[in-house]
C-alpha beads as a LAMMPS data file, in Angstrom:
LAMMPS data file: protein, C-alpha beads

465 atoms
464 bonds

1 atom types
1 bond types

-500.0 500.0 xlo xhi
-500.0 500.0 ylo yhi
-500.0 500.0 zlo zhi

Masses

1 110.0

Atoms # bond

1 1 1 6.901 -24.619 18.090
2 1 1 10.021 -24.942 20.239
3 1 1 11.954 -28.160 20.853
4 1 1 11.609 -29.599 24.392
5 1 1 15.412 -29.827 24.533
6 1 1 15.870 -26.119 23.951
7 1 1 15.059 -23.073 26.031
8 1 1 12.125 -20.932 24.952
9 1 1 13.040 -17.853 22.931
10 1 1 14.060 -14.929 25.091
11 1 1 11.858 -11.874 25.521
12 1 1 13.961 -9.828 23.083
13 1 1 13.601 -12.388 20.335
14 1 1 9.875 -12.806 21.013
15 1 1 9.424 -9.026 20.851
16 1 1 11.144 -8.793 17.451
17 1 1 9.140 -11.749 16.099
18 1 1 5.771 -10.501 17.339
19 1 1 6.316 -6.800 16.606
20 1 1 8.106 -6.925 13.261
21 1 1 8.563 -10.333 11.594
22 1 1 5.042 -11.770 11.822
23 1 1 3.210 -8.537 10.820
24 1 1 5.502 -8.212 7.818
25 1 1 4.936 -11.847 6.824
26 1 1 1.162 -11.491 7.192
27 1 1 1.187 -8.239 5.197
28 1 1 3.293 -9.799 2.440
29 1 1 1.025 -12.863 2.289
30 1 1 -2.072 -10.709 1.671
31 1 1 -0.279 -8.589 -0.927
32 1 1 1.013 -11.671 -2.744
33 1 1 -2.473 -13.217 -2.870
34 1 1 -4.084 -9.971 -3.985
35 1 1 -1.526 -9.702 -6.780
36 1 1 -3.043 -12.810 -8.383
37 1 1 -6.561 -11.340 -8.203
38 1 1 -5.259 -8.000 -9.476
39 1 1 -3.686 -9.713 -12.473
40 1 1 -6.936 -11.568 -13.171
41 1 1 -8.906 -8.290 -13.031
42 1 1 -6.473 -6.588 -15.410
43 1 1 -6.615 -9.486 -17.894
44 1 1 -10.430 -9.501 -17.690
45 1 1 -10.543 -5.735 -18.322
46 1 1 -8.317 -6.007 -21.412
47 1 1 -10.208 -9.038 -22.728
48 1 1 -13.584 -7.338 -22.171
49 1 1 -12.447 -4.084 -23.837
50 1 1 -11.327 -6.054 -26.901
51 1 1 -14.316 -8.410 -27.102
52 1 1 -17.566 -8.134 -29.088
53 1 1 -19.062 -6.736 -25.848
54 1 1 -16.602 -3.825 -25.647
55 1 1 -19.414 -1.240 -25.801
56 1 1 -20.871 -2.686 -22.602
57 1 1 -17.497 -2.294 -20.873
58 1 1 -17.096 1.386 -21.746
59 1 1 -20.793 2.175 -21.219
60 1 1 -20.604 0.681 -17.720
61 1 1 -17.756 2.887 -16.530
62 1 1 -19.108 5.970 -18.351
63 1 1 -22.559 5.642 -16.767
64 1 1 -23.370 8.891 -14.944
65 1 1 -24.447 9.267 -11.327
66 1 1 -25.543 12.354 -9.424
67 1 1 -25.737 13.022 -5.692
68 1 1 -27.373 16.293 -4.671
69 1 1 -26.860 17.039 -0.962
70 1 1 -28.062 20.655 -1.099
71 1 1 -24.774 22.489 -0.553
72 1 1 -22.664 19.754 -2.176
73 1 1 -23.476 18.273 -5.594
74 1 1 -21.527 15.315 -6.995
75 1 1 -22.077 14.503 -10.660
76 1 1 -19.650 11.861 -11.944
77 1 1 -19.340 8.734 -14.037
78 1 1 -19.028 5.336 -12.382
79 1 1 -15.357 5.194 -13.396
80 1 1 -14.658 8.518 -11.690
81 1 1 -16.539 7.406 -8.574
82 1 1 -14.273 4.351 -8.410
83 1 1 -11.178 6.536 -8.804
84 1 1 -12.315 9.289 -6.427
85 1 1 -14.349 7.257 -3.925
86 1 1 -13.081 3.693 -3.626
87 1 1 -9.494 4.818 -4.149
88 1 1 -9.891 7.193 -1.201
89 1 1 -10.297 4.045 0.916
90 1 1 -7.229 2.592 -0.792
91 1 1 -5.199 5.681 0.107
92 1 1 -6.642 5.620 3.625
93 1 1 -5.180 2.127 3.929
94 1 1 -1.889 3.377 2.481
95 1 1 -1.885 6.208 5.024
96 1 1 -2.405 3.727 7.875
97 1 1 0.545 1.659 6.612
98 1 1 2.751 4.736 6.341
99 1 1 1.872 5.885 9.861
100 1 1 2.482 2.412 11.299
101 1 1 5.852 2.150 9.586
102 1 1 6.842 5.631 10.784
103 1 1 5.926 4.795 14.381
104 1 1 6.808 1.120 14.777
105 1 1 8.220 -0.320 11.561
106 1 1 11.115 -0.013 9.146
107 1 1 10.788 3.780 9.009
108 1 1 10.698 4.275 12.783
109 1 1 14.387 5.135 13.105
110 1 1 16.613 7.263 10.896
111 1 1 19.105 4.443 10.399
112 1 1 16.503 1.897 9.273
113 1 1 14.563 4.399 7.172
114 1 1 17.512 5.890 5.296
115 1 1 18.094 3.170 2.694
116 1 1 14.454 2.584 1.607
117 1 1 13.771 6.336 1.703
118 1 1 16.816 7.208 -0.424
119 1 1 16.161 4.281 -2.776
120 1 1 12.526 5.334 -3.197
121 1 1 13.635 8.902 -3.928
122 1 1 15.941 7.641 -6.668
123 1 1 13.158 5.416 -7.956
124 1 1 10.942 8.484 -8.334
125 1 1 13.395 11.100 -9.590
126 1 1 15.099 9.107 -12.363
127 1 1 11.863 7.764 -13.952
128 1 1 10.385 11.273 -13.888
129 1 1 13.509 12.626 -15.615
130 1 1 13.396 9.887 -18.265
131 1 1 9.739 10.616 -18.956
132 1 1 10.478 14.343 -19.188
133 1 1 13.332 13.683 -21.623
134 1 1 10.822 12.067 -24.008
135 1 1 8.009 14.577 -23.461
136 1 1 9.560 17.956 -22.592
137 1 1 7.793 20.856 -24.281
138 1 1 4.839 18.734 -25.470
139 1 1 1.207 18.427 -24.408
140 1 1 2.035 15.153 -22.636
141 1 1 4.727 16.608 -20.355
142 1 1 2.313 16.605 -17.400
143 1 1 2.519 12.817 -17.157
144 1 1 5.953 12.788 -15.485
145 1 1 4.408 11.410 -12.282
146 1 1 3.122 8.230 -13.963
147 1 1 6.351 6.137 -13.875
148 1 1 7.183 7.127 -10.288
149 1 1 5.030 4.474 -8.585
150 1 1 5.644 0.847 -7.572
151 1 1 2.754 -1.608 -7.270
152 1 1 3.377 -3.404 -3.994
153 1 1 0.911 -6.251 -4.640
154 1 1 2.472 -7.328 -7.937
155 1 1 6.059 -6.803 -6.750
156 1 1 5.558 -8.821 -3.553
157 1 1 3.692 -11.462 -5.539
158 1 1 6.694 -11.999 -7.811
159 1 1 9.039 -12.109 -4.809
160 1 1 6.805 -14.797 -3.300
161 1 1 7.137 -16.871 -6.470
162 1 1 10.916 -16.571 -6.228
163 1 1 10.716 -17.883 -2.651
164 1 1 13.890 -18.305 -0.600
165 1 1 16.124 -17.306 -3.494
166 1 1 15.749 -13.765 -2.109
167 1 1 16.660 -13.016 1.535
168 1 1 13.835 -11.966 3.849
169 1 1 15.626 -8.663 4.559
170 1 1 15.145 -7.643 0.918
171 1 1 11.416 -8.386 1.093
172 1 1 11.217 -6.079 4.107
173 1 1 13.246 -3.494 2.171
174 1 1 10.860 -3.685 -0.815
175 1 1 7.809 -3.220 1.427
176 1 1 9.402 -0.179 3.088
177 1 1 10.481 1.229 -0.290
178 1 1 6.975 0.813 -1.726
179 1 1 5.455 2.579 1.288
180 1 1 7.830 5.548 0.915
181 1 1 7.059 5.435 -2.799
182 1 1 3.335 5.686 -2.015
183 1 1 4.027 8.652 0.265
184 1 1 5.872 10.357 -2.596
185 1 1 2.956 9.652 -4.953
186 1 1 0.532 11.176 -2.435
187 1 1 2.624 14.359 -2.258
188 1 1 2.851 14.524 -6.055
189 1 1 -0.922 14.097 -6.439
190 1 1 -1.686 16.722 -3.778
191 1 1 0.807 19.332 -5.010
192 1 1 1.089 18.882 -8.761
193 1 1 -2.286 17.467 -9.799
194 1 1 -4.468 20.007 -8.034
195 1 1 -5.520 22.632 -10.595
196 1 1 -7.565 24.998 -8.400
197 1 1 -8.630 25.265 -4.774
198 1 1 -12.011 26.480 -3.509
199 1 1 -11.726 28.000 -0.070
200 1 1 -15.225 27.491 1.381
201 1 1 -15.348 23.668 1.198
202 1 1 -11.743 23.582 2.434
203 1 1 -12.850 25.537 5.511
204 1 1 -15.679 23.035 6.043
205 1 1 -13.084 20.275 5.828
206 1 1 -10.951 22.053 8.416
207 1 1 -13.952 22.251 10.726
208 1 1 -14.514 18.493 10.390
209 1 1 -10.857 17.871 11.292
210 1 1 -11.240 20.043 14.414
211 1 1 -14.348 18.065 15.422
212 1 1 -12.462 14.782 14.954
213 1 1 -9.567 16.033 17.066
214 1 1 -12.009 17.219 19.749
215 1 1 -13.790 13.864 19.860
216 1 1 -10.444 12.093 20.139
217 1 1 -9.493 14.335 23.069
218 1 1 -12.807 13.610 24.797
219 1 1 -12.241 9.881 24.411
220 1 1 -14.997 9.108 21.897
221 1 1 -14.248 5.643 20.457
222 1 1 -17.328 4.946 18.320
223 1 1 -16.279 3.932 14.813
224 1 1 -19.662 4.950 13.364
225 1 1 -19.156 8.578 14.431
226 1 1 -15.767 8.778 12.727
227 1 1 -17.044 7.053 9.571
228 1 1 -19.799 9.674 9.254
229 1 1 -17.320 12.507 9.816
230 1 1 -14.897 10.875 7.358
231 1 1 -17.564 10.908 4.625
232 1 1 -18.254 14.595 5.291
233 1 1 -14.532 15.310 5.128
234 1 1 -14.232 13.413 1.824
235 1 1 -17.062 15.493 0.314
236 1 1 -15.419 18.724 1.498
237 1 1 -12.035 17.799 0.008
238 1 1 -13.738 16.658 -3.212
239 1 1 -15.493 20.025 -3.545
240 1 1 -12.336 21.982 -2.658
241 1 1 -10.539 20.951 -5.857
242 1 1 -7.870 18.902 -4.067
243 1 1 -8.082 15.308 -5.248
244 1 1 -10.539 13.459 -3.012
245 1 1 -8.152 10.554 -2.335
246 1 1 -6.021 12.909 -0.240
247 1 1 -8.889 12.924 2.282
248 1 1 -8.160 9.248 2.947
249 1 1 -4.514 9.951 3.735
250 1 1 -5.327 12.845 6.086
251 1 1 -7.911 10.754 7.944
252 1 1 -5.380 7.933 8.279
253 1 1 -2.888 10.258 9.940
254 1 1 -5.641 11.409 12.326
255 1 1 -6.286 7.795 13.382
256 1 1 -4.949 7.111 16.915
257 1 1 -1.959 4.776 16.976
258 1 1 -2.141 4.107 20.729
259 1 1 -4.628 1.734 22.383
260 1 1 -6.902 2.830 25.209
261 1 1 -5.456 0.126 27.485
262 1 1 -1.867 -1.089 27.648
263 1 1 -0.922 -4.759 27.440
264 1 1 -0.034 -4.649 31.123
265 1 1 -3.528 -3.347 31.992
266 1 1 -5.031 -6.128 29.876
267 1 1 -3.005 -8.755 31.732
268 1 1 -4.122 -7.247 35.049
269 1 1 -7.869 -7.029 34.299
270 1 1 -8.489 -10.016 31.996
271 1 1 -8.085 -12.733 34.708
272 1 1 -10.665 -11.000 36.944
273 1 1 -13.158 -10.844 34.067
274 1 1 -12.571 -14.518 33.300
275 1 1 -13.216 -15.346 36.963
276 1 1 -16.473 -13.346 36.807
277 1 1 -17.483 -15.240 33.693
278 1 1 -16.710 -18.652 35.227
279 1 1 -18.547 -17.773 38.439
280 1 1 -21.629 -16.581 36.539
281 1 1 -21.565 -19.692 34.385
282 1 1 -21.340 -21.894 37.457
283 1 1 -24.337 -20.120 39.011
284 1 1 -26.307 -20.250 35.758
285 1 1 -26.589 -16.446 35.690
286 1 1 -26.732 -15.904 31.909
287 1 1 -27.083 -12.125 32.206
288 1 1 -23.928 -11.790 34.335
289 1 1 -22.177 -14.268 32.041
290 1 1 -22.990 -12.133 28.955
291 1 1 -21.928 -8.956 30.779
292 1 1 -18.535 -10.458 31.654
293 1 1 -18.008 -11.576 28.041
294 1 1 -18.946 -8.090 26.782
295 1 1 -16.481 -6.478 29.192
296 1 1 -13.735 -8.887 28.140
297 1 1 -14.521 -8.192 24.470
298 1 1 -14.329 -4.421 25.056
299 1 1 -11.058 -4.808 26.975
300 1 1 -9.588 -6.925 24.180
301 1 1 -10.731 -4.491 21.487
302 1 1 -9.412 -1.410 23.269
303 1 1 -6.038 -3.066 23.927
304 1 1 -5.464 -2.851 20.161
305 1 1 -4.987 0.634 18.718
306 1 1 -7.613 1.987 16.293
307 1 1 -4.893 2.171 13.637
308 1 1 -4.109 -1.548 13.948
309 1 1 -7.800 -2.502 14.102
310 1 1 -8.675 -0.522 10.995
311 1 1 -5.649 -1.753 9.087
312 1 1 -6.499 -5.355 9.952
313 1 1 -10.167 -4.859 9.000
314 1 1 -9.581 -2.983 5.745
315 1 1 -6.530 -4.771 4.374
316 1 1 -8.481 -7.701 2.939
317 1 1 -11.282 -5.496 1.543
318 1 1 -8.795 -3.155 -0.139
319 1 1 -6.567 -5.915 -1.506
320 1 1 -9.270 -8.316 -2.658
321 1 1 -12.089 -5.976 -3.681
322 1 1 -11.231 -2.297 -4.109
323 1 1 -7.949 -2.626 -6.007
324 1 1 -9.284 -5.341 -8.375
325 1 1 -12.360 -3.171 -9.111
326 1 1 -10.016 -0.265 -9.847
327 1 1 -8.006 -2.498 -12.198
328 1 1 -11.184 -3.666 -13.920
329 1 1 -12.277 -0.036 -14.423
330 1 1 -8.921 1.319 -15.609
331 1 1 -6.937 -1.437 -17.331
332 1 1 -9.322 -1.920 -20.241
333 1 1 -7.293 -0.621 -23.182
334 1 1 -8.068 -1.421 -26.804
335 1 1 -5.258 -3.451 -28.335
336 1 1 -5.385 -3.524 -32.133
337 1 1 -3.084 -2.664 -35.006
338 1 1 -3.873 1.049 -34.932
339 1 1 -3.560 1.461 -31.153
340 1 1 -0.304 -0.503 -30.976
341 1 1 1.148 1.519 -33.870
342 1 1 0.088 4.763 -32.179
343 1 1 1.651 3.611 -28.898
344 1 1 4.971 2.860 -30.599
345 1 1 4.989 6.405 -31.990
346 1 1 3.821 7.988 -28.718
347 1 1 6.268 9.912 -26.546
348 1 1 3.957 9.308 -23.562
349 1 1 4.132 5.533 -24.029
350 1 1 7.914 5.602 -24.431
351 1 1 8.394 7.863 -21.417
352 1 1 6.256 5.664 -19.173
353 1 1 7.764 2.389 -20.429
354 1 1 11.426 3.359 -20.152
355 1 1 10.795 5.342 -16.972
356 1 1 9.518 2.201 -15.250
357 1 1 11.692 -0.489 -16.842
358 1 1 14.985 1.445 -16.818
359 1 1 14.433 4.441 -14.561
360 1 1 13.244 2.505 -11.519
361 1 1 16.190 0.076 -11.176
362 1 1 18.763 2.716 -12.175
363 1 1 17.417 5.265 -9.711
364 1 1 17.109 2.771 -6.844
365 1 1 20.583 1.308 -7.388
366 1 1 22.301 4.658 -7.966
367 1 1 20.838 6.448 -4.968
368 1 1 21.313 3.396 -2.724
369 1 1 24.948 3.072 -3.798
370 1 1 25.568 6.729 -2.930
371 1 1 23.885 6.343 0.489
372 1 1 25.941 3.234 1.330
373 1 1 29.213 4.751 0.089
374 1 1 28.625 7.867 2.192
375 1 1 27.989 5.702 5.255
376 1 1 24.407 6.930 5.599
377 1 1 22.978 3.416 5.311
378 1 1 23.991 -0.219 5.009
379 1 1 22.853 -3.000 2.699
380 1 1 20.055 -5.328 3.919
381 1 1 21.376 -8.358 5.798
382 1 1 22.487 -11.346 3.735
383 1 1 21.681 -9.535 0.458
384 1 1 24.100 -9.258 -2.432
385 1 1 24.210 -6.453 -4.983
386 1 1 22.753 -8.916 -7.508
387 1 1 19.706 -9.547 -5.291
388 1 1 19.360 -5.813 -4.744
389 1 1 19.369 -5.193 -8.497
390 1 1 16.591 -7.759 -8.932
391 1 1 14.397 -5.951 -6.435
392 1 1 15.106 -2.724 -8.333
393 1 1 13.827 -4.365 -11.524
394 1 1 10.636 -5.516 -9.766
395 1 1 10.044 -1.967 -8.544
396 1 1 9.374 -1.135 -12.192
397 1 1 5.952 -2.784 -11.844
398 1 1 3.934 0.429 -11.635
399 1 1 0.354 -0.700 -12.305
400 1 1 -2.190 0.596 -9.716
401 1 1 -0.912 4.067 -8.763
402 1 1 0.591 4.600 -12.236
403 1 1 -2.803 3.974 -13.842
404 1 1 -4.362 6.263 -11.238
405 1 1 -1.974 9.136 -12.014
406 1 1 -2.534 8.550 -15.742
407 1 1 -6.181 9.454 -15.236
408 1 1 -5.155 12.650 -13.428
409 1 1 -2.557 13.654 -16.016
410 1 1 -4.507 13.684 -19.258
411 1 1 -7.993 14.670 -20.351
412 1 1 -7.582 13.089 -23.777
413 1 1 -8.834 9.494 -23.881
414 1 1 -6.348 8.748 -26.672
415 1 1 -3.340 9.932 -24.669
416 1 1 -4.639 8.092 -21.595
417 1 1 -4.808 4.902 -23.641
418 1 1 -1.235 5.361 -24.918
419 1 1 0.083 5.984 -21.389
420 1 1 -1.868 3.016 -20.021
421 1 1 -0.340 0.771 -22.677
422 1 1 3.069 1.964 -21.495
423 1 1 2.170 1.133 -17.891
424 1 1 0.825 -2.324 -18.739
425 1 1 3.747 -3.209 -21.029
426 1 1 6.346 -1.952 -18.549
427 1 1 4.724 -3.771 -15.615
428 1 1 4.652 -7.039 -17.576
429 1 1 8.275 -6.687 -18.711
430 1 1 9.521 -5.654 -15.240
431 1 1 7.663 -8.543 -13.591
432 1 1 8.890 -11.210 -16.017
433 1 1 12.431 -9.842 -16.211
434 1 1 12.681 -9.491 -12.433
435 1 1 11.418 -13.019 -11.827
436 1 1 13.795 -14.625 -14.373
437 1 1 16.735 -12.573 -13.127
438 1 1 16.185 -13.410 -9.446
439 1 1 15.611 -17.071 -10.285
440 1 1 19.008 -17.212 -12.004
441 1 1 20.873 -15.333 -9.233
442 1 1 22.404 -17.756 -6.682
443 1 1 20.286 -18.102 -3.545
444 1 1 21.642 -16.411 -0.401
445 1 1 23.508 -18.421 2.176
446 1 1 21.441 -19.524 5.140
447 1 1 21.804 -17.038 7.961
448 1 1 23.168 -18.507 11.209
449 1 1 20.646 -18.898 13.989
450 1 1 20.963 -16.730 17.113
451 1 1 22.956 -18.199 19.971
452 1 1 19.916 -19.182 22.105
453 1 1 18.726 -21.370 19.228
454 1 1 21.738 -23.701 19.523
455 1 1 22.500 -26.248 22.197
456 1 1 24.637 -29.371 22.247
457 1 1 25.158 -29.120 18.505
458 1 1 21.399 -29.244 17.788
459 1 1 19.441 -26.479 16.008
460 1 1 15.840 -25.411 16.008
461 1 1 14.212 -26.926 12.929
462 1 1 13.595 -24.607 10.016
463 1 1 10.385 -22.629 10.500
464 1 1 10.300 -23.041 14.311
465 1 1 9.696 -20.006 16.509

Bonds

1 1 1 2
2 1 2 3
3 1 3 4
4 1 4 5
5 1 5 6
6 1 6 7
7 1 7 8
8 1 8 9
9 1 9 10
10 1 10 11
11 1 11 12
12 1 12 13
13 1 13 14
14 1 14 15
15 1 15 16
16 1 16 17
17 1 17 18
18 1 18 19
19 1 19 20
20 1 20 21
21 1 21 22
22 1 22 23
23 1 23 24
24 1 24 25
25 1 25 26
26 1 26 27
27 1 27 28
28 1 28 29
29 1 29 30
30 1 30 31
31 1 31 32
32 1 32 33
33 1 33 34
34 1 34 35
35 1 35 36
36 1 36 37
37 1 37 38
38 1 38 39
39 1 39 40
40 1 40 41
41 1 41 42
42 1 42 43
43 1 43 44
44 1 44 45
45 1 45 46
46 1 46 47
47 1 47 48
48 1 48 49
49 1 49 50
50 1 50 51
51 1 51 52
52 1 52 53
53 1 53 54
54 1 54 55
55 1 55 56
56 1 56 57
57 1 57 58
58 1 58 59
59 1 59 60
60 1 60 61
61 1 61 62
62 1 62 63
63 1 63 64
64 1 64 65
65 1 65 66
66 1 66 67
67 1 67 68
68 1 68 69
69 1 69 70
70 1 70 71
71 1 71 72
72 1 72 73
73 1 73 74
74 1 74 75
75 1 75 76
76 1 76 77
77 1 77 78
78 1 78 79
79 1 79 80
80 1 80 81
81 1 81 82
82 1 82 83
83 1 83 84
84 1 84 85
85 1 85 86
86 1 86 87
87 1 87 88
88 1 88 89
89 1 89 90
90 1 90 91
91 1 91 92
92 1 92 93
93 1 93 94
94 1 94 95
95 1 95 96
96 1 96 97
97 1 97 98
98 1 98 99
99 1 99 100
100 1 100 101
101 1 101 102
102 1 102 103
103 1 103 104
104 1 104 105
105 1 105 106
106 1 106 107
107 1 107 108
108 1 108 109
109 1 109 110
110 1 110 111
111 1 111 112
112 1 112 113
113 1 113 114
114 1 114 115
115 1 115 116
116 1 116 117
117 1 117 118
118 1 118 119
119 1 119 120
120 1 120 121
121 1 121 122
122 1 122 123
123 1 123 124
124 1 124 125
125 1 125 126
126 1 126 127
127 1 127 128
128 1 128 129
129 1 129 130
130 1 130 131
131 1 131 132
132 1 132 133
133 1 133 134
134 1 134 135
135 1 135 136
136 1 136 137
137 1 137 138
138 1 138 139
139 1 139 140
140 1 140 141
141 1 141 142
142 1 142 143
143 1 143 144
144 1 144 145
145 1 145 146
146 1 146 147
147 1 147 148
148 1 148 149
149 1 149 150
150 1 150 151
151 1 151 152
152 1 152 153
153 1 153 154
154 1 154 155
155 1 155 156
156 1 156 157
157 1 157 158
158 1 158 159
159 1 159 160
160 1 160 161
161 1 161 162
162 1 162 163
163 1 163 164
164 1 164 165
165 1 165 166
166 1 166 167
167 1 167 168
168 1 168 169
169 1 169 170
170 1 170 171
171 1 171 172
172 1 172 173
173 1 173 174
174 1 174 175
175 1 175 176
176 1 176 177
177 1 177 178
178 1 178 179
179 1 179 180
180 1 180 181
181 1 181 182
182 1 182 183
183 1 183 184
184 1 184 185
185 1 185 186
186 1 186 187
187 1 187 188
188 1 188 189
189 1 189 190
190 1 190 191
191 1 191 192
192 1 192 193
193 1 193 194
194 1 194 195
195 1 195 196
196 1 196 197
197 1 197 198
198 1 198 199
199 1 199 200
200 1 200 201
201 1 201 202
202 1 202 203
203 1 203 204
204 1 204 205
205 1 205 206
206 1 206 207
207 1 207 208
208 1 208 209
209 1 209 210
210 1 210 211
211 1 211 212
212 1 212 213
213 1 213 214
214 1 214 215
215 1 215 216
216 1 216 217
217 1 217 218
218 1 218 219
219 1 219 220
220 1 220 221
221 1 221 222
222 1 222 223
223 1 223 224
224 1 224 225
225 1 225 226
226 1 226 227
227 1 227 228
228 1 228 229
229 1 229 230
230 1 230 231
231 1 231 232
232 1 232 233
233 1 233 234
234 1 234 235
235 1 235 236
236 1 236 237
237 1 237 238
238 1 238 239
239 1 239 240
240 1 240 241
241 1 241 242
242 1 242 243
243 1 243 244
244 1 244 245
245 1 245 246
246 1 246 247
247 1 247 248
248 1 248 249
249 1 249 250
250 1 250 251
251 1 251 252
252 1 252 253
253 1 253 254
254 1 254 255
255 1 255 256
256 1 256 257
257 1 257 258
258 1 258 259
259 1 259 260
260 1 260 261
261 1 261 262
262 1 262 263
263 1 263 264
264 1 264 265
265 1 265 266
266 1 266 267
267 1 267 268
268 1 268 269
269 1 269 270
270 1 270 271
271 1 271 272
272 1 272 273
273 1 273 274
274 1 274 275
275 1 275 276
276 1 276 277
277 1 277 278
278 1 278 279
279 1 279 280
280 1 280 281
281 1 281 282
282 1 282 283
283 1 283 284
284 1 284 285
285 1 285 286
286 1 286 287
287 1 287 288
288 1 288 289
289 1 289 290
290 1 290 291
291 1 291 292
292 1 292 293
293 1 293 294
294 1 294 295
295 1 295 296
296 1 296 297
297 1 297 298
298 1 298 299
299 1 299 300
300 1 300 301
301 1 301 302
302 1 302 303
303 1 303 304
304 1 304 305
305 1 305 306
306 1 306 307
307 1 307 308
308 1 308 309
309 1 309 310
310 1 310 311
311 1 311 312
312 1 312 313
313 1 313 314
314 1 314 315
315 1 315 316
316 1 316 317
317 1 317 318
318 1 318 319
319 1 319 320
320 1 320 321
321 1 321 322
322 1 322 323
323 1 323 324
324 1 324 325
325 1 325 326
326 1 326 327
327 1 327 328
328 1 328 329
329 1 329 330
330 1 330 331
331 1 331 332
332 1 332 333
333 1 333 334
334 1 334 335
335 1 335 336
336 1 336 337
337 1 337 338
338 1 338 339
339 1 339 340
340 1 340 341
341 1 341 342
342 1 342 343
343 1 343 344
344 1 344 345
345 1 345 346
346 1 346 347
347 1 347 348
348 1 348 349
349 1 349 350
350 1 350 351
351 1 351 352
352 1 352 353
353 1 353 354
354 1 354 355
355 1 355 356
356 1 356 357
357 1 357 358
358 1 358 359
359 1 359 360
360 1 360 361
361 1 361 362
362 1 362 363
363 1 363 364
364 1 364 365
365 1 365 366
366 1 366 367
367 1 367 368
368 1 368 369
369 1 369 370
370 1 370 371
371 1 371 372
372 1 372 373
373 1 373 374
374 1 374 375
375 1 375 376
376 1 376 377
377 1 377 378
378 1 378 379
379 1 379 380
380 1 380 381
381 1 381 382
382 1 382 383
383 1 383 384
384 1 384 385
385 1 385 386
386 1 386 387
387 1 387 388
388 1 388 389
389 1 389 390
390 1 390 391
391 1 391 392
392 1 392 393
393 1 393 394
394 1 394 395
395 1 395 396
396 1 396 397
397 1 397 398
398 1 398 399
399 1 399 400
400 1 400 401
401 1 401 402
402 1 402 403
403 1 403 404
404 1 404 405
405 1 405 406
406 1 406 407
407 1 407 408
408 1 408 409
409 1 409 410
410 1 410 411
411 1 411 412
412 1 412 413
413 1 413 414
414 1 414 415
415 1 415 416
416 1 416 417
417 1 417 418
418 1 418 419
419 1 419 420
420 1 420 421
421 1 421 422
422 1 422 423
423 1 423 424
424 1 424 425
425 1 425 426
426 1 426 427
427 1 427 428
428 1 428 429
429 1 429 430
430 1 430 431
431 1 431 432
432 1 432 433
433 1 433 434
434 1 434 435
435 1 435 436
436 1 436 437
437 1 437 438
438 1 438 439
439 1 439 440
440 1 440 441
441 1 441 442
442 1 442 443
443 1 443 444
444 1 444 445
445 1 445 446
446 1 446 447
447 1 447 448
448 1 448 449
449 1 449 450
450 1 450 451
451 1 451 452
452 1 452 453
453 1 453 454
454 1 454 455
455 1 455 456
456 1 456 457
457 1 457 458
458 1 458 459
459 1 459 460
460 1 460 461
461 1 461 462
462 1 462 463
463 1 463 464
464 1 464 465
């Protein structure tokens, strides 16, 4: 709300608020809330796997399912269906976020994208090197991709607990870094965790992509048609040998980012439709009234791009259902004297733990320092090096994608368990250490309000638009 004594915010300020600030705040709010549910799912998984009902836990996720669709046959356990199927939707959502950020967000310009991109690169390279230092020349060397990931839900959740002790610019930086980090994980999964490729299903997948592009060109807007084609594409990628989650990312990048109608067209046509509705209501013509409402609904829907609509629709489902189910299926590790002793002696556990806890902050800080010193980027507004270091520590929370890559890296259930213990321990340490550190760092100074927000010595109250 704006004070009656002050002028309304100018169009430039409104544009920045509506286009960047509010979407980021809404996104961060969902991620912070989902982090709590994600933590609850992980705790439940560990408790269940170490309870008297542990057999039921492992039997559930090892239950086998088969789908025979003539040419394509899918025979997998429930756990693999979660990782290959539900996580494809997760990566579809990630792909939508990446595309949005590349077109309209923090990655839309070279100057804005440089710091989070360079920081994310450092946060992937250094952890991978640390893991390799522990595991080079061993059977566990393939797990170098595990400590490369940052779990955005947990990291943002901790930042939310810290509150205003961290400047908003650093929260935006962490979101952008995590999105670049996800893009890097997608590339790693596609390139390094694909063992063999079968050409025929890949050709079928290519045909589906051509059909999708053709329908887009012809102006087909039906969501049902694209959902059906998306399922066919997922099956084709699954059968090709490329990990099925990559299908979600490709489909996300095929999703149109432009609406059918511009905002100006909406403003031009909406008043006429409202007049039609009011006239029909006044005449008691219910059929014409319903038709006007339907037209207004279609106009409103098509003024929002399919990318934004899908992201808005899926974000809650992914954050509050799919990711917690994934955590419940994958975080259940047995914690007893033997397993803990084996983890302490495991090079995989050590590589994952130190890669996340030490490699992430070192890589992010080192690469960011180089980029700033070379003049390629500048520090986020109102953020000190101390605040920046705290965000680097929080980036060591690897959880979701780290657990996912663990399943791709090792066939041995024992090695998977050791790596998962490294992920869980590192995520807990990074989260607690990052929170305590940022709580002890002095809060940033309040940023001065823009000039239009001041008049006669009075300021817009905190939180006003």
